[in-house]
N, C-alpha and C positions, 0 to 999 in steps of 0.2 A: 725182906727183899723189896727192892725198888722196881716199880713198874712204870712204863711210859704212859703218862696220863694224856687223854685226848685234849687237844687245843680247843678253845671255845669256838663255836660255830660262827663264822663270819656271814653277815647278812648284806654284804656289798660285793659287787663284782659278779662272777659266775656262780649263782646260788646252787645250781645243780651240782657242779663240781665241788663246791664248798661242803655241801651236805654229804656227798659221796665220801670225801676224805674224813669228815667227822664221824660218819657212820662206821667206816672201816676201822678207825682208831678206837672207837667205842667197843666194837665187837671184839677186837684183839684184846683190849684191856679186860673185858668181861671173861674171856676165855682164860687168859693168863692168871687171873686172880681167883678163878673158880666160882665167879659170881653168875656165870651164864645159866646156872641151874636154879637160881633163886626165884622167888615169886614175882609176879608182874609188878606189883606195887613197888618193890625194892628196885627192880630194873628201871622203872620210870624215875624214881628218886635219884638214882645214880646218874642217869642221862641228864636230868635237869640240873644236877650239881655241876656237870662238866660243860653243858651247852653254853654257858656264859650269861651275862646280864641281858644282852639283847635277845638271846634265844629264849630265856625264861620269860621275858616280857612278851615275846611272840606267843609262847605257849599259853599264856594267860588270856590271849585273845581268841584262842580256838574254841569253836562250838562243837561239842561232841553230841552224838545221838542220845547217849545216856550218861549220867554222872560216872558210872562204872568204867565207861570207855576211856575216861581221862586218866585212869590208873592202869590201863592195859598198854604194854610196850608197843604192840603192833599198831594199835589205833593212834598212839602218839606219834610214832615214826611216820605213819601214813599222812597225818595232819601236816607234819613238817615237809614231807615230799610234795603234797598238794600246793603248799605255799611257795616252795622253791622252784617248781617246774615253770618253764617259760610261758608267758601269756601269748597265745596264738594271735597273730596279726591277720585277721580274716581279709581285710582290705588288700593287704599285700599279696596274700594267696590268690585272691580273685584277679588281681592285676596280672599276675603271672599266668593264670588260666586264660584270660582274655587275649593276652599277647601271644599265646602259643598257636602256631600254624604248622601245617604239614611241610616238612623240609624237602628239599630236592633229593630224590632217590629214596625217600622214606616211604615204606609200605603203608597202606591204610591200616594194617594190623598194628604196626608200631605207633602210628599217629593216634589211633583210637585208644590204645593202652596208655599212652602218655597223657592223653586228654582225660581219660577216666580217673587216673591217679590224681591229677590236678583238680578235677571236679570234686572228688571226695575230700581232698585237702581243703577245699574252699567252703565246705559245709553248706552247700546249697540245699541239701535234703533230697531224698529219693523222689519226692513228689515233683521236683523241678528238673526231671530228666530231659525235658525239652531244651533246657539250656545247653546240655551236652550235645544233643542232636543238632542244634543250630550251629554250635561250634564246629562240629565235624563237617557238616554240609558247607558252611560258609567259608571255612579255611582249608578245604582240601585243594590240592593242586589240579584236580580233575574238573576243569571248568564245564565240560560237556555234561558230565553226570550231575554236577551241581545244578546246572540249569534245568535238567530234566526232572530232578527231584523237586525243585522249586515250582516248576510248572505242574507237577503232579499234585502238590499241595500238602495236605496233612498226612505225612508219613511218620511212622514211629522211628525211634532211634535204631532198633534192630533192622528195620527195613532199609533205612538209609545206609547203614554200615554194610549190609549184605549187597546192596546195589553197587556200592563203591568197590567192594571186593570183586564182584563179578566183572565190573568194568576194568579193574586193574589186570585181571587175568587175561581178558580179551585184548587189552592194549598190548600186553607183553607178547601175546601170540600173534597179533597183527604185525608187530615189528619183526617177529621171526619170519612171518609169511612174506613180508616185503624183502627181507634178506634172501630168502629162498628163491623168490621170483627173480630178483636181480642176478642171482647166480645161476638162473636157469634150472633151479632144483626145486621140485615140489615133493620131495620125500617126506618133509615134515607135515604135509597137509593131513595125512591120515591121523597122526597124533593130535593135531589141532582140532579136527572134527570131534574126536573123542572127548577132549577137554571141554569144548563148547557144549557137547551133549550131556556132560555131567551136571550142568546147571539145570537140566530139565527134571524137576522133582515133582511138580504138581501140574494139574490140568487147568487150562484156561482157553476159552474160545477166542481165537484170533481173527480179526477182520483183515483179510488179505488185500482189500481194495486200497488201503492207506499206504501200501508199500509200492514204490515205483518199480515197475518192471519194464525192461527194455524190450519193446515189441519186436525189434529186429534180431533179438537174440533168443532163439527158442530154448537153448540150453539153460539160460538164466531163468526163463519163465518156468521151465520144468522143475528146477531145483527149488525155487521159491514156493511154488504150489505144493510140492511134496513136503517141505519143511512145515508150512502152515497146516497141512493136512495131518501131519504127525502130532503137532502140538495140540490140535483140536481134538484128537482122538485119545491122547494119552491119559491113562488112569494108573493108580497104584498096581492094578492087576496086570496090565499089559505094558508097563513102562519098560521092562527089560527087552521085550521083542521089538517095540517101536524104537528104542534107543539103537538097537542093531540096524534097523532100517535107516535111521538117521546117519549112522556112521558109514553106511554103504553108499550114501549120496556122493556124487562127484562134485566136491567143492574145490575147484582148482584155480580160483582167481580172487584177487583182493576185493573186487566188486561184489561177488557172491557172498563172501564172508561178512562184509560190512552190513549188507541187507539182513542177513541171518542174525547178526548180532543185535540189530535193532529190534527184530521180532522177539528174540529171547530176552532182551533187556526189558521190553514192555511186560512180558509175562512175569519176570522176577519182581518188578516193583508193584505190579497190580496184585500179586499174591501176598 
């Protein structure tokens, strides 16, 4: 009975595809002829018979861990696969990484995920995590948070990403607040206060003197003092009750919210 014999392995062009086609033809031939159950040495001999002159010459250049591995079909195929797989262009990968920036309307989560993938593909190594941190900070579209992080100094990657996440939520809610105010509607303020309150996870002593308070507006002064008081008192044990106190505050203007965001932001990056 005549069987379709594998064509010799071509070592020009797309080597990965060439090896795939050769391997597939070889496997089919071995199954059809009943040779798939023979010993390793016989399988290797048959493969080398069909692989062609160039393939046989390549086989003779392989360095195996032990002499016995040169007669094991799995080790031989692995050696051909290692040779045929494309050589990674690290310089190109890093060029793509360095040129990546946060796109318009792209969330910080999406930007960070894309940057992390390109970082790993560029093989910087986990010890060079500061490279990814610098990329996220320098190429974010959030200029205000970028400047704050730079002024802060030596922040970690996680701290930088968390600060940008918080700022993104606050920016989104500020925009909603402005829309509500323009429409004469402050219904969304209660939900806004809850979302800002959710970022209060740890305790930090806050210096209230650095935040500008309008002396002519007693209501503003009252709100700011209470926010600072809550943040200075908060602990894991009383966080729930103090968060309720925070949500009960009357935050009904854009100016109130901007000042409170500054206070909460400082807490986030300092922690």
